[in-house]
C-alpha positions as CSV (number, residue, x, y, z in Angstrom):
1,R,101.3,99.0,111.0
2,D,99.2,101.0,113.5
3,D,96.5,98.3,113.7
4,T,95.0,97.7,117.1
5,M,92.1,95.5,116.0
6,I,93.9,92.4,114.8
7,F,95.9,90.2,117.1
8,P,98.5,89.3,116.5
9,R,99.0,92.2,114.1
10,E,101.3,90.0,111.9
11,S,98.3,87.8,111.1
12,E,97.1,90.5,108.7
13,W,99.9,89.2,106.4
14,F,99.4,85.5,107.3
15,G,102.0,85.5,110.1
16,Y,101.0,83.7,113.3
17,F,102.1,82.3,116.6
18,E,104.6,79.4,116.5
19,D,102.7,76.2,117.4
20,G,102.7,75.8,121.2
21,D,104.4,79.2,121.8
22,D,102.3,82.2,122.7
23,D,105.3,84.6,122.6
24,R,107.0,83.9,119.2
25,I,105.3,85.1,116.1
26,L,106.4,83.6,112.8
27,P,106.4,85.4,109.5
28,F,104.0,83.9,107.0
29,N,106.7,81.9,105.2
30,E,107.7,80.1,108.3
31,T,104.2,78.9,109.4
32,Q,103.0,75.3,108.9
33,A,100.1,76.6,106.8
34,F,102.5,78.1,104.3
35,K,105.0,75.2,104.4
36,T,102.2,72.7,103.7
37,N,100.5,75.0,101.2
38,A,97.3,74.4,103.3
39,F,95.3,77.1,101.4
40,G,97.5,77.8,98.4
41,L,99.4,80.8,99.7
42,R,102.8,79.2,98.9
43,T,101.7,78.6,95.3
44,L,100.6,82.2,95.0
45,V,103.9,83.5,96.4
46,E,105.9,81.2,94.1
47,K,104.0,82.6,91.1
48,D,104.7,86.2,92.4
49,K,100.9,86.8,92.8
50,V,101.1,88.2,96.4
51,R,101.5,91.9,97.2
52,F,101.8,93.1,100.8
53,L,100.4,96.6,101.0
54,S,100.1,98.8,104.0
55,S,98.4,102.1,104.9
56,K,98.4,104.4,107.8
57,G,95.7,103.9,110.5
58,N,93.8,101.2,112.0
59,H,92.4,98.0,110.4
60,L,90.4,98.8,107.2
61,Q,90.7,102.6,107.9
62,F,92.3,103.4,104.6
63,S,91.6,106.5,102.5
64,M,89.4,106.5,99.4
65,E,92.5,107.6,97.6
66,D,94.3,104.5,98.6
67,L,91.3,102.3,97.8
68,F,91.0,103.7,94.2
69,K,94.8,103.4,93.7
70,W,94.7,99.7,94.7
71,L,91.6,99.1,92.5
72,D,93.3,100.7,89.5
73,E,96.5,98.8,90.1
74,F,95.0,95.3,90.6
75,F,91.6,95.3,88.9
76,R,91.8,97.6,85.9
77,V,91.2,95.8,82.7
78,P,93.7,96.9,80.1
79,H,92.1,98.4,77.0
80,N,93.4,97.3,73.6
81,K,93.7,100.0,71.0
82,A,91.8,99.2,67.8
83,T,94.1,98.6,64.9
């Protein structure tokens, strides 16, 4: 949560300013985009397909170790043992 590049920082996880209010930032599940399922985020959340991950440092300044850990976790194709 050390990001200084994205404003508001909460928008990294789909949060954003409340409509008409430059001071109040809503969590993702309280935004109009989420409530109306404007781009399918609510559907993904309801199907438990969203993971919120964080790493130390600024925007996209994660370690190679973190990158490979995430790739293994989310993109590794399971191998079936031959029977």
